[in-house]
Structure formats: C-alpha cells, structure tokens
C-alpha positions as CSV (number, residue, x, y, z in Angstrom):
1,M,-53.1,67.5,105.4
2,K,-50.0,68.1,107.5
3,P,-46.9,67.6,105.3
4,I,-45.3,64.9,107.8
5,Y,-48.3,62.5,107.0
6,N,-48.0,62.8,103.2
7,A,-45.5,59.7,103.3
8,I,-47.5,57.8,105.8
9,S,-49.6,55.1,104.2
10,L,-53.4,54.3,104.7
11,V,-54.0,50.6,105.6
12,K,-57.3,48.8,105.0
13,N,-57.3,46.6,107.9
14,E,-59.9,44.1,107.1
15,E,-59.3,42.0,110.0
16,K,-60.1,44.9,112.5
17,K,-62.6,46.5,109.8
18,R,-60.9,49.9,110.2
19,F,-58.9,52.2,107.8
20,E,-55.7,53.2,110.0
21,I,-52.4,55.0,109.7
22,E,-49.5,54.4,112.1
23,V,-47.3,57.2,113.6
24,D,-44.7,56.5,115.6
25,G,-46.2,53.4,116.9
26,H,-49.6,54.8,117.5
27,Y,-52.7,54.7,115.4
28,A,-55.5,56.9,114.2
29,F,-58.4,54.9,112.6
30,I,-61.8,54.9,111.3
31,N,-64.1,51.9,111.7
32,Y,-66.0,50.8,108.7
33,G,-68.9,48.6,107.5
34,E,-69.0,47.4,103.8
35,F,-71.9,47.1,101.9
36,G,-71.3,46.1,98.2
37,N,-69.9,49.2,96.5
38,Q,-70.5,51.2,99.7
39,I,-68.5,51.9,102.9
40,A,-70.0,53.2,105.9
41,L,-67.6,55.0,108.0
42,V,-68.9,55.0,111.4
43,H,-66.1,56.0,114.1
44,T,-62.9,57.9,114.0
45,E,-60.4,57.8,116.9
46,T,-57.0,58.6,117.5
47,E,-54.8,56.9,120.5
48,P,-54.0,59.5,123.0
49,E,-50.4,60.2,122.1
50,L,-51.6,61.6,118.8
51,A,-54.2,64.0,120.2
52,G,-53.9,67.5,118.7
53,K,-51.5,66.4,115.8
54,G,-53.9,66.4,112.9
55,T,-53.7,62.6,112.7
56,A,-57.9,62.3,112.7
57,T,-58.0,64.7,109.8
58,A,-55.1,62.9,107.9
59,V,-56.9,59.6,108.2
60,I,-60.0,61.0,107.0
61,E,-58.4,62.7,104.0
62,K,-56.6,59.4,103.2
63,T,-59.7,57.2,103.5
64,L,-61.6,59.6,101.2
65,I,-59.2,59.6,98.7
66,Y,-59.0,55.7,98.7
67,L,-62.5,55.7,98.3
68,E,-63.0,58.0,95.5
69,N,-59.9,55.9,93.8
70,N,-61.5,52.6,94.0
71,A,-65.1,54.1,93.1
72,I,-66.7,53.2,96.7
73,Q,-69.7,55.3,97.7
74,L,-69.5,56.7,101.0
75,L,-72.0,56.5,103.9
76,P,-70.5,59.0,106.4
77,F,-72.3,58.0,109.7
78,C,-69.2,59.0,111.8
79,P,-69.9,62.8,113.1
80,L,-66.2,63.6,112.5
81,V,-66.2,62.4,108.9
82,F,-69.7,64.0,108.4
83,A,-68.2,67.6,109.6
84,Y,-65.3,67.0,107.6
85,I,-67.5,66.6,104.2
86,K,-69.7,69.6,105.3
87,A,-66.4,71.6,105.8
88,H,-65.1,70.2,102.6
89,P,-68.2,70.0,100.1
90,E,-66.1,69.0,97.4
91,W,-66.1,65.6,98.7
92,K,-69.7,65.4,98.7
93,R,-69.3,63.9,95.2
94,I,-68.4,60.4,96.7
95,V,-71.2,60.3,99.3
96,S,-74.1,58.0,98.3
97,K,-77.3,60.0,97.5
98,K,-78.9,57.3,99.4
99,F,-77.4,58.5,102.6
100,K,-80.0,60.0,104.7
101,G,-78.3,63.0,105.6
102,Y,-77.0,63.7,102.1
103,D,-79.0,67.0,101.8
104,E,-77.5,68.3,105.1
105,L,-74.1,68.1,103.5
C-alpha cells in the first residue's frame, strides 16, 4: 500500500453496501453483500480521478484487514479481489472454504 493511504480510514458504508476510502473528494470502493459471518465482495471501482494511483489496491487491502480483524469470512466474487488474493496467498486464510473458487486461490 502506498504510504499516503496509510492514514486514510476505511468506511463501511452500510447504506450504500460498500467499503470505501475517500481521497481528495473522490472514492474507491468495493460493493459487498453480507451473509451471517461472511461477506461477498462483488465489485471494486475507483472514480476516474483516482485511476492509476493505487487506490483500488488500498481499498482492497484495508477491506481484507477489516474482515480479518472482525473474524468475517470472505467470498471474493470480485475478479480484482480474487486476483489480489491469488497474488498474495497469505490472505487465503480469511476466504471461506465454501467459496467455489477456493481451490483456485
């Protein structure tokens, strides 16, 4: 994660059903769905003003840390989140073993 993002807080926006970070008035976010102690991350997006600045990675990393700290199992349906976990296999520890793509991680 880029150092400038360390001080930016992750917000769980329950009204919009997304985890988000705000940078200079623009957002990077991941849409989610909750199922008991599991959260499905379904889509990651950054506003065009943040493209290429590492904000998608920052919101993914902060969300994974949040899930782990709250003992929530992950269902990584979002292709970007799935690819991130595949590239950082240490995060497989929070993926639900019931996730159909678990063995591909």
